N, C-alpha and C positions, 0 to 999 in steps of 0.2 A: 212492516211499519209503513203507514201512509206517508207519502212525501208531500210536503207543502211547498209548492213552487211559487216563489215571490219575485216579482219583477221590480227592479229599482231603476228609475231614471236618474242618472248622475251627471255631474257637471265637472269639467276640468279643462286643462290646456296642455298642449305639447309645444315645447320650444326646442328647436334644433339649433344648438349653439356650438357644441363641440364636435369632435369626430366620432368614429365608431367606438363602441364600448364592448362589454364583456358578454353580451347576450345574443350572439349569432343572429338567427333569422327572426327572433322575437324581441323587439326593442321595448324600452320602458321609460317612463318619466323618472327622473333621477334627481337626487339632492346633491350630487357632486358637481363636477365642472360642466356637465351638460345636463339639461333638463329633459333630454330625450335621447335614449339610446337608439340610434337611427337604423339599426339592422332590421327592424320589422319591415317586411315587404321589400327588402333590399338584399340582394346577393352581390358579391364582388363582380365587377366587370373586367378585372385584371387577371392575368394568369396566376399571380400570387401577390400578396401584400401582407404587411405586418401591422398589427394594431394592438391596443391594450389600454389599461387604466391603472394608474398608480395612486394608491391611497396611503396617507400617513396622518395619524392623529395622536394627540396626547389626551388621555382620558382619565378622569377621576371616577372610579366605580365603587358603588356601595350595594351590597346584596341585601340590605335590610336585615330583617330578623331571620332570614333563612339559614338553616344549618346545612353543612355539606353532607354528602351521602355517608361520610364517616362520622357524622354527628358533631362536627366541630363548628364553632361560631364563626361568623363572617367578620371581616374588617374592611375598612375603606382602603382601596389601593389606587395608586396612580401608575399607569403603564402606557407604553408606546404601542400602537396598533397599526399594522399595515394590512389588516384583513380586507379582502375584496380586490386586492391587486391581481391583475390578470395579464397574460401575454398570449397573443393569438396570431396564427397564420391562416390565411384563407385565400381561395382563388376560384376562378371560373375559366374553363378551357373549352373552346368551341369543338363540337363533334359533328358527325354527319347528320343529315336530315333535320337541321335546325336545332339540335340538342346541344346542351352544355353540361359538362361535368363540373359539379360544384363540390368544394371540400373545405373543411375547417378543422384545425387543431388548436384548442384553447386550453391553457394551463393556469393553475393557481400558484401564485408566488407570494409568500409572506417573507419579505426580505429583512424583517427585524429579528426573526427567530426561525429555527428549523427543528426544535425539539418536540417531543411528543407531549410534554406537559408544561412547557414554559408559557408565560404570558397570562392567559385568561384564568386567573388564579382563584377560582372558587369552585369547590367540588371536585369530584373525580372526573377527569376529562376522558372522552372516548379515545381509543387508539388512533394515532395519527391526526389528532384534532387540529394541531397547528402545523403539520407538515406541508411543505409545498408539494404540489403534484405537477411534475414537469412533462407529463405525457398524456395530456388530454383530460385533466381533472374537471374541466367545464365542458360545455357543449362541443363535441367533436364528431364529425360525420363525413360521409361521402355520399353523393347523390347525383341525380339527373334532373335537369330543369328544361322546360320548354314552354310553349304558349299555353299548354294545358295545366301547368303548375309545376311543382317540385316534389320529388320523392327523395327522402333522406334515410340513411341507415347509420346507426351508431349510437351516440349518447346525445340526448336533447331534452330541453325543458318539456314537461308534459303540457298538454293543452290547458289544464287547470292553472299551471304556473304561468304560462304565456298570457293568460287572461289578467292575472293580478300584477305581474312584474312591471308592466308598462305604466302603471299608475302609482307605484310606490315612490314617494318623494324622498324616502330615507333608505333606499336600497344600499346594503353593505355598510350602513351607518347605524349608530344608536337610534332606535325607533323603527328599524326594519320591520315591515308588516308581516314578514314570515314568522316572526316570533309569536304572533297571535293568530293570524288566519291560517287555515289549512292544517291545523293541528287538532288531533284527538288526544286528550289526556291519557297517558299510559301506553300510547300506541307508537310503534316505530315502523317507518316505511320500509318496505322490502328493498328499496334502493340503498338503504343504509345511510341516507343523506341526513346528517344530524341537524344542519342549519335549517332545512326546509320543512321539518315536521313530517306529516303524513302525506300531504298532497303537493305542496309547493316545492317540487324537487326536479332535478335533472335525472332522467332515467336511462340506464344502460339497456342494451339490447332493444333499441327502439327502431321501429319502422314507421315513418311519418309521411303523410301527404299534406302539402300546403297548396291551396288553390291560388290562382292569380286573383287580383282584385277585379271584381266584376263591374259592369257599367254603372250599377246602382250603388256602388260603394261597399257591397257585401264581399266578404271573403271568409273562408272556413279552413279548418285543419282537422285531421284525425290521426290517431297514433295507436299502435299496439306495442306493448312492452311486457316485461316480466316473463320472457321466454325461458323455459326450463332447459338448461344445458347439461343436465346429468343423465347418464344412461341407466343408473341404478334404480330399480323399482323398489321404493321404500314403502309401498302400500298407501301412501298419502296422496291426496288430490294435488295435481300439478297447479302451480301458480299461473295466473293470467291477469292481464290488465289492459284496459283501453280507455281512451279519452277522446272527446269531441269538443271543438270550440268554434265559435262564430263571432265575427266582428262586422259592425256596420259603421263605416266612417264617412262623415260628412264635413263640410267646411267648419261648422260651429260645434260639432259634438262627435263623439265616438261612443258606441255602446258595444259591450261584449258579454258573452255568456259561455260557460263551459260546464261539461258534465264528465265525471271520471269515475270508473268503477274498478276496484281491485278484488280479485278472488284468491283466497289462500296465499296472499302475498304479504300483507302486513301482520305484525305480531302485537300481542297485548300483554303487558306486565301484570299478570293475574295475582301475584303474591308480594309485589314490592320488594323483591329480592334480586339483587344484581347477579347472584351466583346461579340462578336457575333460568332456563330458557323461557322466553315468552311463548304464549300459545298462538298458533296461527288463527287468524280471523277468517271466517267463511266469506264474508263480504264487507268491504268498506267502500263507501261511495261519497262523492262530493259534488255539489252543485253551487255555482257562483254566477252572479249576474251583477252588472254595474256599468260604469262608464264615466264620461267626462264631458264638460262643456267649457268653452273659453269665450271671454268677451273683453271689452275695453281694449280693442286692438291686440288681443292676445296677452295683455299684461295681468289678467286675473284668471284664476282657475279654481274650480271647485269640483270635487269628484266623490263618488260613493260606491260602496259594494255591499252586497248581502250574500252570505254563504250559508249552506246547510250541509252538515256532515253527518253520516250515519255509520253505525256498526250493526251488523246482523250476524249472529253466531248461534250454533246449536249448543255450544258449551255453556253451562250455567256459570262458569268462572269469567265469562266475557259479557259485559253489559250489552243488551240489545236495545240501544238507545240512539238518539240524535242530539245534536246541538247546533245552534245558530251562531253566526258571527257577523260583525259589522265593521265597516271601515269608511271613514270620511276624511277628506283632506282639503287643504286650501293653499294656494300659492299666489303671492302678490309681488310683481316686479315693480320697483320704484327707482327713480333717479337712474334709469337706463341699465346700470350694471349690478344693481342690488336686488336681493330677493328675500322675502319673508315666507317661511313655510310652517304649516301647522297640520298635525294629523292626530286622529283619535281612532282607536280600534278596541273592539270588545268581543270577548268570547263568552257565551252563555254556559251554564252548567251542563255537563254530560251526566254526571252522577250527583253526589252531594257536595256542595260548597267547593267545586273545582273550576269555577269561572275566573275570569280576570279581565282587566282593561289596561290600556296603555295610552299615554299622551306623549307627543314629541313636538318640539319646536326648534327651528333653526333660522339663523340669518346667514346670508352668503353674499359674496361679492366676486364677480368675474374680474380677474386681474390680467388676463391674456387669453389668447386663442386656446380653448380647451382646458383652461386652468381656473380654479376657483378656490378661495379660502372660505372657511365657514366656522361658526360656533353652533353647537347643538346640545340640546338637553332632552333626555327621554326618561320616563318613569313608568313603571308597571305596578299596579295594585293587584295582588293575588288574593283569592279566597283562601281559607286555611288549608284546603286540600289541593290547591293549585300550585303549579311551578312554572308559569310562563316567564320567559326571559324578557329583556327589553331590546334584543337585537345584538347585544355585546357581552352580557354576563350570562354564564351558564356552563353546564347544567346546574340547577338549583335544587335544594330541598323544598318541601312544601311550605307555603305560607309566607314566603319572603316578598318584599316589595323593592325590587332592584331599581336603582337610578344611576344615570350616567351624565356627566357634564364633560364635553370634549371640544377641542379646537383642532382644526386640521386643514389639509390641503389635498386636492384631487387634481390630477392631470390626465387627460385622455388624448390619445394619439391614434 
């Protein structure tokens, strides 16, 4: 299938208000207590340190007309959510020849609940959907760093995810862009990451190189993952995956692009039956380009992305098609400590009537160092054969239009 490569010049701003957050060496614009997760291009300069992000919100959620996978009708629910809460340890240790050993262990903690099926109460949840992961559930790695860059091994965001996460104004909140971008309908990532869809995921068994920032503002990264760790020869093609990303950062703007390719890694639900295994896809690929510009002394931001996702397979049960996706957002700071945020995302059809779109809006106020309170609203409109979430409700049956209204607090340390 011929790939159409489209470049998008986008606009946005990055504000470094709080401390480090949950996304190791790849930071991102954020709707919580900090508008910039400052770990991008930054490793710890201490032998060890503790960091994290605490989220708590009260949400009213409505799954619209969607039925659960068991065929049951939805209802409006109010629940407490601490999704997105993380606790991390990291450090940097001097070695010989100017090298440093860098390490990080970052865990997921939902402190309002620890059951497999409590909380997000619509549809059948995947195993361990709400469980805390106290042993490196998020990016965790060991690596070497020098003037030539950094090599990491372990679990890490893929380059595709690194490109999008830094601009998501609603990360870990209703309106999270991962609920729309990076997803191919009916496809599950080989990483098993439910929240991230097909491409916006943290991948295990990753070997990644990150370049230093060059004199002209360019930097890049590359990763391989999906290594086969079984010795049994099952006669099937081994999985493999790689990704490449590039960033051009200047005083007034930042542009990014990433390409990622998975072979025999992701699976497609060919019969819409939870009791049968998905079929391995010969190749899934994703391209994303976008960026940001800021003006008005950094008080105004506008950003945009374009993505193209493809599936290529020999099996007639898997569609050999592509779909486009779009994301635009806006942030305005006013009266020093207040912010207004707006985002719109759209996924075109892959097959018949399986596209969707989402809008999210929030107002927020900083009430202390690294702490912010907010009110947020997010709504997704699905075509009759689509089941996109809105970042907080899911998984859904087809055709629902989920919406969420929430108030919450975020503290980063």
